[in-house]
N, C-alpha and C positions, 0 to 999 in steps of 0.2 A: 504494500500500500504506500509506504513512504517513498519507494523508488518511483512509483507512478507519479506522485506529486512532483518529485524532482525532475522527472522526464518532461512533464507538462511545462515546466519553466523553460526548458531548453528546446522544446518542440512547439513552436508557435501555433501550428495547425491544431494540435490537441488542446492547447490552452484556449484557442478561439472556440473550439467545439464545446469545451466545458463552460465557457462564458455564455454561449448561446443556450445551452441547456438550463443554466441558472436564470437567464433572462426570460424564459418562457413561464416562470412562476411569478405570480403577483399576489398581493395581499388584498383581500376583499375590503373595500372602504367601509363597509357596514360592520362586519363581525371580526375582521382582521385575520380570518383563516387564510391559509395559503390556497391559491387556486391557479389553474392553468389558464393561459391566455388563448392559446391555439385550440380551436374546436369548442370553445366555451360559449354557448349561445347567450349567456347571462353576463358576459364580461362588461364592465370590470368587476362585477359581483361574482361570488362563488356559487350562488344558487338563485332560483326564481324567487324564493322567500326573501332573501336579502334585497333583491332588485325591487320587489313589490313594497317592502317596508320603506325603502328610500323614496320610491314614487309616492307613497302615502304621506310621507313627511313633507314632500314638496306640495302635494295637493292640499294637505291640512295646514299649510303655511307655518310649519314648524321651523323651516329654514327661512331666514330673512336676510336681505341684503341691506347693509347699513347705508343710510341716506342722511342728508342734512335737512333740517326743518326749514321752513320758509324764513323764520327768524334768523337762523344761522346763515342762510343765503344772503339776506339783506344786510347783515352786519359788515359784509365785505372782507372779512378775515379769511385767510387761507384755511384749508382743511387741516385739522390737527390729529385726526384719527379717533377723536372722541365723539364721533357723530352719533346721533340718535338712531336706534334701530326701529324701523316701522314694519 
């Protein structure tokens, strides 16, 4: 096993192959489980369940984009990152 790791350092083709194999794995943004990218109809999620939970959060307005209130817009000051979430 150790010799294989040493060989991959000296053989770029095998190192690239190992990198490609690792890149095919992703983390589900919902549950953080490892999932495959290739052939996964639910990507970037690991399952239909995680995909539907995320969709439900968007539909139920659980996720919000920070915006500036009209008062903040009128004060003429630049954005500070302390914007109100609507």
